[in-house]
N, C-alpha and C positions, 0 to 999 in steps of 0.2 A: 568759526568755532574756536574756543580757547583751548589751548593744550594745558591740561592740569597735571600737576604732580599728584602723587598719592596723598600727600599732606593737604594740598589744595582741595582735592575732592573730599577728603575727610572733613575739612572745615565747612565746606558747603553742605555736606550731609548733616553735620551737627547743627548748622544754622536752620535747615529745614526741619529737623526733628524738634528743635526748640520751638519753632513757630507752630508746628503741628500740636505739640504738647499744650501750648497756650489755647489754641482753638478747641482742642478736645476738653480742656478744663471748662470751657463754656458750654460743653455738651454738644458740640458740632463735630462733624466728620467731613473732610473735603471729598469732593466728587472724584471719580476715577480720572476725569479729564484734568482736574486740578492737580492730582497726584502725578499725572504723566508730565504736566508742565514743570512741576517741582523736580522731578527726576531728570528732565532735560537740563535743568540748571545744574544739578549735582554732577551730571556727566560732562558738563562743560560745553554743551551744545548751544547754550544761550547765556547771555550775561544777566546780572540782577535786573538791570533796566529793561531788558527784553522780557524777562520773566514777568515783571510788573505789567508791562503792556499786554502780554498774552493773557494774564489773569483778568485785566480790565476788559479786554476784547471778549473773553469767555462770558463775563458777567453781562456785557452789553448784549450778547447774543441770547443768553438765557433769560434775562429779565428785561 
C-alpha cells in the first residue's frame, strides 16, 4: 500500500473524477464495484497498474 500525502490523494481523486466525467458524458455510469476499485486507488491501497488489472479482471468476470 502506498503512503499518500493529502496532495497525492487529492491528485488521485481529481484523476478519477476527470475519468468519471468523461464516462458520464458518454451516458454511462460505473458500477458500484468499479467505483470501489477507483476508491481503493484514491486511498492509496493500489497503484494505477493494479487498478487497471482489477478493472480488467472485473470485466472478464462480468462479460
